[in-house]
Backbone as CSV, one residue per row, in Angstrom:
resi,resn,N_x,N_y,N_z,CA_x,CA_y,CA_z,C_x,C_y,C_z
1,MET,40.884,-15.500,-45.968,40.970,-14.173,-46.565,40.003,-14.099,-47.742
2,GLN,38.926,-13.461,-47.488,37.914,-13.349,-48.529,38.235,-12.249,-49.537
3,ASN,39.014,-11.268,-49.113,39.340,-10.160,-50.002,40.841,-9.873,-49.931
4,PRO,41.639,-10.582,-50.725,43.094,-10.414,-50.652,43.568,-9.002,-50.974
5,GLU,42.876,-8.331,-51.878,43.289,-6.963,-52.232,43.142,-6.026,-51.039
6,LYS,42.046,-6.162,-50.321,41.824,-5.311,-49.145,42.852,-5.637,-48.054
7,PHE,43.136,-6.925,-47.868,44.141,-7.327,-46.892,45.494,-6.722,-47.239
8,LEU,45.897,-6.823,-48.487,47.175,-6.268,-48.924,47.210,-4.755,-48.706
9,GLU,46.112,-4.081,-49.002,46.041,-2.627,-48.784,46.210,-2.291,-47.303
10,ARG,45.577,-3.079,-46.433,45.695,-2.829,-44.990,47.123,-3.040,-44.510
11,VAL,47.784,-4.061,-45.034,49.176,-4.322,-44.659,50.063,-3.166,-45.124
12,MET,49.859,-2.726,-46.350,50.719,-1.683,-46.921,50.501,-0.322,-46.268
13,THR,49.331,-0.081,-45.702,49.049,1.220,-45.091,49.039,1.160,-43.564
14,PHE,49.470,0.044,-42.997,49.451,-0.130,-41.551,50.354,0.898,-40.877
15,ASP,49.850,1.531,-39.830,50.617,2.537,-39.095,51.340,1.873,-37.928
16,GLY,52.612,1.581,-38.120,53.410,0.920,-37.102,53.759,1.810,-35.923
17,THR,53.429,3.097,-36.003,53.729,4.007,-34.901,52.645,3.975,-33.824
18,ASP,51.467,3.474,-34.166,50.329,3.543,-33.254,49.697,2.166,-33.096
19,ILE,50.294,1.351,-32.224,49.780,0.014,-31.967,49.409,-0.063,-30.487
20,ASP,48.215,-0.523,-30.212,47.737,-0.644,-28.838,48.701,-1.509,-28.022
21,GLN,49.024,-1.073,-26.814,49.989,-1.784,-25.983,49.529,-3.208,-25.664
22,GLY,48.246,-3.412,-25.503,47.732,-4.756,-25.243,48.017,-5.709,-26.390
23,ILE,47.881,-5.209,-27.606,48.190,-6.018,-28.787,49.681,-6.327,-28.805
24,LEU,50.504,-5.326,-28.555,51.952,-5.540,-28.534,52.346,-6.571,-27.476
25,ASP,51.729,-6.492,-26.307,52.033,-7.449,-25.240,51.704,-8.875,-25.680
26,ASN,50.543,-9.054,-26.304,50.140,-10.385,-26.773,51.048,-10.892,-27.887
27,VAL,51.381,-10.028,-28.817,52.239,-10.430,-29.929,53.649,-10.749,-29.426
28,ASN,54.152,-9.961,-28.494,55.495,-10.213,-27.946,55.579,-11.562,-27.240
29,LYS,54.495,-11.994,-26.590,54.491,-13.312,-25.959,54.741,-14.402,-27.002
30,ILE,54.178,-14.235,-28.174,54.357,-15.216,-29.250,55.753,-15.109,-29.843
31,ILE,56.177,-13.886,-30.146,57.480,-13.675,-30.793,58.620,-14.155,-29.895
32,GLU,58.521,-13.884,-28.607,59.622,-14.169,-27.689,59.636,-15.608,-27.158
33,ASP,58.600,-16.387,-27.448,58.528,-17.771,-26.970,59.070,-18.714,-28.044
34,PRO,60.277,-19.264,-27.820,60.876,-20.129,-28.843,60.022,-21.353,-29.188
35,SER,59.196,-21.807,-28.247,58.361,-22.973,-28.536,57.273,-22.669,-29.562
36,LYS,56.954,-21.397,-29.762,55.947,-21.002,-30.754,56.501,-21.065,-32.174
37,LYS,57.830,-21.032,-32.281,58.502,-21.089,-33.590,57.936,-20.044,-34.552
38,TYR,57.813,-18.827,-34.040,57.288,-17.733,-34.852,58.455,-16.935,-35.422
39,THR,59.090,-17.531,-36.414,60.174,-16.872,-37.128,59.932,-17.055,-38.617
40,GLU,60.555,-16.205,-39.397,60.398,-16.314,-40.843,60.836,-17.699,-41.325
41,LYS,61.946,-18.170,-40.792,62.470,-19.477,-41.203,61.498,-20.605,-40.854
42,ASP,60.968,-20.601,-39.627,60.032,-21.648,-39.226,58.728,-21.582,-40.016
43,MET,58.267,-20.382,-40.291,57.028,-20.228,-41.048,57.178,-20.649,-42.508
44,LEU,58.396,-20.613,-43.001,58.633,-21.018,-44.385,58.226,-22.471,-44.608
45,SER,58.318,-23.284,-43.551,57.889,-24.678,-43.691,56.368,-24.785,-43.867
46,GLN,55.647,-23.729,-43.457,54.190,-23.693,-43.642,53.839,-23.164,-45.032
47,SER,54.396,-22.003,-45.341,54.193,-21.415,-46.670,55.087,-20.192,-46.815
48,PHE,55.387,-19.869,-48.046,56.198,-18.689,-48.339,55.478,-17.428,-47.866
49,ALA,54.175,-17.347,-48.150,53.401,-16.166,-47.751,53.391,-16.006,-46.236
50,ALA,53.208,-17.124,-45.521,53.210,-17.066,-44.052,54.550,-16.582,-43.524
51,SER,55.627,-17.009,-44.170,56.954,-16.589,-43.712,57.143,-15.085,-43.884
52,LYS,56.638,-14.543,-44.976,56.785,-13.106,-45.218,55.889,-12.290,-44.292
53,LEU,54.685,-12.770,-44.012,53.822,-12.073,-43.052,54.409,-12.127,-41.650
54,CYS,55.033,-13.235,-41.315,55.704,-13.354,-40.021,56.838,-12.328,-39.923
55,ALA,57.662,-12.269,-40.957,58.774,-11.311,-40.969,58.247,-9.886,-40.852
56,TRP,57.195,-9.582,-41.589,56.598,-8.239,-41.551,56.119,-7.912,-40.137
57,SER,55.395,-8.843,-39.512,54.847,-8.559,-38.186,55.952,-8.389,-37.140
58,VAL,56.974,-9.213,-37.199,58.097,-9.079,-36.267,58.792,-7.736,-36.484
59,ASN,58.974,-7.357,-37.728,59.628,-6.080,-38.023,58.776,-4.882,-37.617
60,ILE,57.469,-4.981,-37.744,56.584,-3.891,-37.306,56.693,-3.715,-35.795
61,VAL,56.713,-4.816,-35.056,56.837,-4.745,-33.594,58.188,-4.133,-33.212
62,THR,59.242,-4.551,-33.890,60.574,-3.991,-33.627,60.602,-2.504,-33.947
63,PHE,60.034,-2.130,-35.083,59.956,-0.714,-35.457,59.230,0.080,-34.376
64,ASN,58.108,-0.453,-33.880,57.323,0.247,-32.878,58.121,0.475,-31.607
65,LYS,58.888,-0.534,-31.175,59.733,-0.386,-29.975,60.749,0.738,-30.163
66,ILE,61.387,0.748,-31.310,62.390,1.779,-31.594,61.729,3.152,-31.695
67,TYR,60.597,3.211,-32.389,59.877,4.476,-32.556,59.514,5.085,-31.207
68,LYS,59.051,4.257,-30.283,58.654,4.767,-28.974,59.836,5.317,-28.186
69,LYS,61.037,4.829,-28.470,62.233,5.369,-27.813,62.718,6.638,-28.494
70,VAL,62.592,6.706,-29.795,63.118,7.832,-30.567,62.158,9.027,-30.571
71,ARG,60.864,8.762,-30.573,59.871,9.840,-30.653,60.072,10.915,-29.591
72,PRO,60.260,10.577,-28.299,60.467,11.641,-27.312,61.729,12.456,-27.579
73,LEU,62.758,11.805,-28.096,63.993,12.526,-28.428,63.742,13.506,-29.567
74,GLN,62.980,13.071,-30.567,62.662,13.953,-31.698,61.795,15.111,-31.240
75,GLU,60.822,14.824,-30.379,59.942,15.885,-29.877,60.745,16.905,-29.064
76,ALA,61.690,16.440,-28.262,62.538,17.347,-27.486,63.406,18.191,-28.413
77,LYS,63.926,17.573,-29.443,64.746,18.306,-30.416,63.908,19.373,-31.122
78,ASP,62.678,19.008,-31.505,61.797,19.950,-32.192,61.439,21.135,-31.296
79,LYS,61.250,20.886,-30.013,60.929,21.968,-29.081,62.125,22.909,-28.880
80,ALA,63.322,22.352,-28.967,64.534,23.140,-28.742,64.840,24.068,-29.927
81,THR,64.315,23.725,-31.087,64.635,24.559,-32.260,63.582,25.561,-32.559
């Protein structure tokens, strides 16, 4: 990371609603494979920062899954009103 401030800005402004499906598929392979040990707890043995980035990325993927289910319901509700 040559520019930590820029990296932090990108993380803080990341749009979790619009993630390419190919990226999600690749990330899910890592998250869902227990042998990869991609959890906040496992990453803590590497570094505190890595554990928090791991937690953030897992939560962004989870948010995206939920958003994709809720968005059509919200759009239908908006059309009905």
